[in-house]
N, C-alpha and C positions, 0 to 999 in steps of 0.2 A: 504494500500499500504506499502511496506517495503522499507526503505531508508537506504543508507550508512551513518553512523554518526561517529564522532570522540568525544571521551570523553577526555577532556583536564583538567589538573590540573595547577593551577597557582603557579608558583615558583617566588622567588624574586631575582633580579639581580641588582648589583650596576651599575648606569649610570654614564655618564661622569661628572656630577655635583656633584658626591659623595653622591647622593641620591639613593633611590632604586625604582624599578618599577616592576609590576607584568608582567610576561611573561608566556603565556599559552604554555604547553607542552603536547603533545598527549600521553596519557596513554593507550588508547584502541581504536581500530577501529572495528566497528561491525555493524550489521543490526538491525534496530529498526522501530517501527511504531510511528509516530508523530501525536498526535491528539490534537486539541484545546479543551480547557475545555468549558463546557456548561455554559452559563451566570448564571445559578443557582449556579453552583459549584464555579465560580469566586466570586460571592457575598458571599457565605458561608465562603470561605477562607478570603475574605477581612474583614469580621466581626471578624475573629480571628487575624487579623493584618498581613496576609501574602498576597503578590501580586503574584498571580499565573495565568498563562493563557495557559499553555500547559502541557500535560502529554506525556511522552515518554516510550514506552513498549518495553522491550527487553527480551530475554531468556538467555542472557549472564550476569554473575555477573559484574556490572559496576565497582566494586572496590571502591565505594563511601560509606562512613559512614555518618550516619545522623549528627553526631556531627561535621564533617568537610565538609558538603555538600556545603557550600558557597565558598569552595576553588576550585571548579569544575565548568566547563561549557561544553556544548554540541554544537558542530559545525556541521551544516548540510548545505553543499554548502556555500553560502555567508551569511547564517542565523546563529545567535549565540543565545543560550539559557543559561541564568545563572541558575545554579542548586540551588533549595531551600531545596529539601528534596528527600529521596528515601525510597521506601518500598519493602520488599521482599513479594510480593503479596500473595503467597500461603504458605509461611513459609517453603517451601521445597527447596528453592534456585533454583527454576526453572523459575518463572516469576518475573520480576523486573519492578517497576514503578518509573520513575524519574520525580518529580515535578519541573517545572521550569517556568521562565519568559523570554520572548524574549526581547533581547536588541534591541535598535533602529539602531545601527550601529555596524559593525564588528570592534572589538578593537584589532586587531592583531598588536603586536609591531614588527616593522621592524628592 
């Protein structure tokens, strides 16, 4: 099943107490397929030290670089997924896989 998602990048803004906070800003709205990882895959990544539980497939370049993947998140309705990595699956810039971990609560800053 294909869903509408938003790819968001964190930007930092100064708050009232002279500190800074992360604010998600939408960089791309697209359609994608969201798939939970199989238990075996979750365990394989856990052995490597990564906490992953979902893969998101899209045919649109998400604009996420692997080096800065943690600066992004994917929003699907009220669900939020923190991006851990991204791969250009076929290396032809046609199919993209976003590896992510679902957060427990939506962390929108109001």
